[in-house]
C-alpha positions in Angstrom: -9.3 -62.5 -41.2 -6.8 -59.8 -42.7 -3.1 -61.0 -44.7 -0.2 -59.5 -44.0 0.1 -59.0 -47.8 -2.8 -56.8 -47.4 -1.4 -54.2 -45.2 1.7 -54.0 -47.6 0.5 -51.4 -49.5 -0.7 -49.2 -46.8 2.7 -49.6 -44.8 4.7 -48.5 -48.0 2.3 -45.6 -48.2 2.4 -44.3 -44.9 6.4 -45.3 -44.8 6.8 -43.2 -47.9 4.6 -40.4 -47.0 6.9 -39.4 -43.7 10.3 -40.7 -46.0 9.0 -37.5 -48.1 7.4 -35.2 -45.0 11.1 -35.8 -43.6 13.2 -35.2 -46.9 10.6 -32.1 -47.5 11.2 -30.7 -44.5 15.4 -30.9 -45.0 15.2 -29.8 -48.8 12.9 -26.8 -47.3 15.3 -26.0 -44.6 18.4 -26.4 -46.9 16.7 -24.1 -49.6 15.9 -21.3 -46.6 18.8 -22.0 -44.6 19.8 -18.1 -44.9 16.6 -17.4 -43.5 16.1 -19.9 -40.7 19.7 -19.1 -39.7 18.6 -15.2 -39.8 15.2 -16.2 -37.7 17.3 -18.4 -34.9 20.2 -15.5 -34.9 17.1 -13.0 -33.8 15.6 -15.4 -31.4 19.2 -16.1 -29.9 19.8 -12.7 -29.9 16.8 -11.7 -28.4 17.2 -14.4 -25.8 20.7 -12.9 -24.7 19.4 -9.4 -25.2 16.7 -10.7 -22.5 19.4 -12.5 -20.0 21.8 -9.7 -20.2 19.2 -7.0 -19.1 18.1 -9.4 -16.8 21.3 -9.8 -15.6 22.5 -6.1 -15.8 19.7 -5.5 -13.7 20.5 -7.5 -10.7 24.0 -6.9 -11.3 23.3 -3.1 -10.5 21.2 -4.6 -7.4 24.4 -5.7 -6.0 26.3 -3.3 -6.9 23.9 -0.5 -5.0 23.9 -3.2 -2.1 27.7 -3.5 -2.2 27.7 0.4 -2.4 24.9 1.0 0.5 27.0 -1.3 2.9 30.8 -0.2 2.0 29.5 3.0 4.3 30.1 3.7 7.7 26.9 3.1 9.3 24.3 5.9 8.8 22.5 5.0 12.5 25.8 4.9 14.4 25.8 6.9 17.4 29.0 8.2 17.1 28.1 9.8 13.7 29.0 13.8 13.1 27.1 16.2 11.3 30.4 16.5 9.2 30.5 12.9 7.7 29.8 12.8 3.8 27.0 10.4 4.2 24.6 12.2 3.1 26.0 12.8 0.0 26.9 9.8 -0.4 23.8 8.2 0.2 22.1 11.3 -2.9 24.9 9.6 -5.2 23.6 6.3 -4.8 20.5 6.8 -4.9 20.9 8.9 -8.7 23.2 6.2 -10.2 21.5 3.5 -9.1 18.3 4.6 -9.6 16.5 1.9 -11.0 16.9 -0.6 -7.7 15.7 -0.7 -4.9 18.4 -0.5 -3.3 19.2 2.6 -5.1 15.6 3.9 -3.8 16.2 3.1 -0.5 19.3 5.2 -0.6 17.6 7.7 -1.7 15.1 8.1 0.7 17.8 7.1 3.6 19.7 10.3 2.2 15.9 12.4 2.2 15.7 11.5 6.4 19.7 12.3 7.2 18.8 15.2 6.2 15.7 15.4 8.1 17.5 14.2 11.2 20.0 17.2 10.6 17.6 19.7 10.8 17.5 20.7 6.8 13.8 20.0 6.6 13.6 22.1 3.5 15.9 20.3 1.8 14.4 17.1 3.7 11.0 18.2 2.3 12.5 18.4 -1.4 14.0 15.3 -1.3 11.0 13.4 -0.3 8.5 15.3 -2.4 11.5 14.4 -5.5 11.4 10.6 -4.3 7.5 10.9 -5.0 7.7 12.0 -8.4 10.2 10.3 -10.3 9.4 6.5 -8.2 5.9 6.1 -9.1 5.4 1.8 -8.7 7.6 2.1 -5.7 7.1 0.3 -2.2 8.3 3.0 0.0 6.0 6.1 -1.5 3.8 5.9 1.7 7.5 6.5 3.7 8.4 9.4 1.5 4.7 10.4 1.9 5.2 10.6 5.9 8.4 12.0 5.7 6.8 14.9 3.4 4.3 15.7 6.1 7.2 15.4 9.1 9.1 17.9 7.1 6.2 20.3 7.2 5.3 20.0 10.4 9.0 20.3 11.6 9.4 24.0 9.7 6.2 25.1 11.3 3.8 24.5 8.3 0.8 22.6 10.4 -2.0 23.3 8.3 0.0 22.1 5.3 1.3 19.2 7.6 -2.2 18.2 8.2 -3.4 17.7 5.4 -0.2 15.9 4.2 -1.0 13.7 6.6 -4.1 13.0 6.1 -3.2 12.7 2.4 -0.8 10.2 3.5 -3.8 8.3 5.5 -5.9 8.3 2.9 -4.0 7.2 -0.1 -1.6 4.9 1.6 -4.4 3.0 3.9 -3.2 -0.6 3.8 0.3 0.8 5.0 1.7 0.7 7.9 2.7 4.4 7.9 -1.9 4.4 8.6 -1.1 4.8 12.9 1.6 6.7 13.4 0.3 9.2 10.9 -2.9 9.0 12.9 -1.4 9.4 15.9 0.7 12.3 14.9 -2.0 13.5 12.8 -4.4 13.5 16.1 -1.9 15.9 18.1 -1.6 18.7 15.3 -5.5 18.6 15.8 -5.1 19.2 19.6 -2.9 21.7 19.4 -5.2 23.8 16.7 -7.9 23.4 19.4 -9.7 20.8 17.3 -10.4 17.7 20.4 -13.4 16.5 18.4 -11.5 15.8 15.7 -8.0 14.4 17.9 -10.5 12.2 19.7 -12.0 10.4 16.7 -8.5 9.4 15.1 -7.9 8.4 18.8 -11.0 5.6 19.2 -9.9 4.6 15.6 -6.3 3.9 16.9 -7.7 1.9 20.0 -10.6 0.0 18.5 -8.5 -1.3 15.2 -5.5 -2.0 17.5 -4.7 -4.5 20.6 -3.5 -4.0 24.1 0.3 -4.9 23.0 0.1 -2.3 20.0 2.4 0.6 20.9 0.3 3.0 18.7 -2.8 1.5 20.3 -1.3 1.7 24.1 -0.5 5.4 22.8 -3.8 6.3 21.6 -5.5 5.0 24.7 -3.4 6.9 26.9 -3.6 10.4 24.6 -7.6 9.8 24.5 -7.8 9.7 28.2 -5.7 12.6 28.9 -8.0 14.1 26.3 -11.2 13.6 27.7 -9.8 14.9 31.6 -9.3 17.7 29.7 -12.7 17.9 27.9 -15.2 16.1 29.6 -17.6 17.2 27.8 -16.1 15.1 24.9 -17.2 12.0 26.7 -20.3 10.3 26.0 -23.2 10.9 27.6 -24.7 7.6 29.7 -27.6 6.4 28.5 -30.5 6.9 31.2 -33.1 4.1 30.0 -36.6 5.5 29.9 -39.5 4.2 32.3 -42.2 1.7 30.9 -45.2 3.6 29.6 -48.3 1.4 30.8 -51.1 0.5 27.7 -53.8 2.4 28.3 -57.2 0.7 28.3 -59.2 0.4 25.7 -62.3 3.3 24.9 -65.8 2.1 24.6 -67.5 4.2 22.8 -70.2 6.1 24.1 -73.0 6.8 21.2 -72.9 2.9 20.2 -77.0 2.5 19.9 -78.7 0.6 22.4 -79.2 -3.1 22.0 -82.4 -3.9 20.7 -84.7 -5.8 22.3 -87.7 -7.8 21.7 -90.9 -6.6 22.7 -93.4 -7.7 25.2 -96.2 -10.0 23.3 -99.7 -8.7 23.3 -102.3 -10.0 25.7 
């Protein structure tokens, strides 16, 4: 059994060590109070800087949204071409370029130019969006806008290439179905019914009966096959079964040996 006095030196030693460590830490902090203060100050400044940056980003996002909502509706049926909507959206897109709302404004501006029949300017703004907004979730829509602007200008081969590029590059985006449908229509216009049929088949297989793109592709496919019946798949004619031939016996096989009759 250990007596209480036997533990005293250890307990005193542990207490002394703890006291020494605490005293040493306090002494070190006092002697290095300037460096510690600077370090803490740097940490505080960095933290405040990061918080301020995040706040400014959120504030810019909010400001951009407020600026967009302050404009009259761009989709209003009463809108006239003389309304300054397009210029306003372009301004918001440039002023708040680092925000998602600013990106939406820039894309809306390009779309408004398209709706006004300014296809060259529309193409330029869609192309500018692709170049200056790398990583944006709206890139697929901008790529489709470039193709549509080229098509509206009558540049069918260039538009066809851009539609195909958008389908390949943004294969998981929701622009694929309308891009394929438009590309198939352009193939028909360029007397390439086989290429059009392939795209219609892709949309019919990938979609469902309630998908508008799939439903339209199915309708267009039937019209295409009526116009070009040679594209219909040939029916498979079952071949008659061929009876198996009986095995042929060798004619030159040696005769079986016979035992000679016993001599008398």
